[in-house]
C-alpha angles and dihedrals in degrees: 000000000000088000092052092049090048092050090047091046092049090045091051094043089047090045096049092042092050089046091049093045090047090050091047092045090046090048092049092045092047088050091048091044091046091047091048091046092045088050090048091046094046090046095049092041089049091044092049093043092047088045093049092043090048090045095051090040088051090043090050091046092045091046090049095046090046090050092048090045093049091044093052092042089049091047092046092044089049091047096049090040091051088044089049092048093046091048092048090046091046089047091048092047090047092050092046090048091046089046093050092043090049090044094050093039091049089045087049094045091043089051091047092043090047089050094051094040089050089049093045091044090047090048091046094047091047088050091048092047091047092046093050094041090050088044093050091044092047088047094051091043091048091044092051092041091047089047095049090041092050090043092052094038088049091048090045092044091044088050093046093044091046088049092048092046092048091047094048090042091049092043094048092040091050091045090046092049092045087050091049091044092049093047091045091048091049091049092046091047089050090047092049091048093050093045091050091048091050099067089047091056091046092051093045090051093050089057 
């Protein structure tokens, strides 16, 4: 009986001790597990919160930087586009102005040049016309004067030559006739003298 009571007491003590130790161990383990889970939960919550916060901050930062970049890019693009458009417009206006100025200047110079060329051409044509008219009139005058001069010179020369010819012909003809007459008279005189001496000789010979 005492052994049985001792065994029962030992069993009860062992049971309660084991139960107590089990409860204590379970409590400790539960505390450790709860602490670990709380740590894990706090860690992951902190990590995800930090991640979300960092993500949104990075998103906001990137959005703000992208906004600033887009704004400045748009500003620069608009500035350079406006500058380019203004430059092109100024270039086109300058080209148009230069074209109009060149056109009107060329028109004015062409008109002025045409006026002076027309004056010069008219003056040159008038000079040529006057020159050729003068030349033609001088030619006609010289021709008629030369013709008249040649005509009168020819008449005078013909008269002079005719006079000389008549004079020399008359002179030589008269000389020739005088020579012939003198020769003939000499021959006749000699014949007469011979014929007069012939009867004398015949009469003297008869005696």
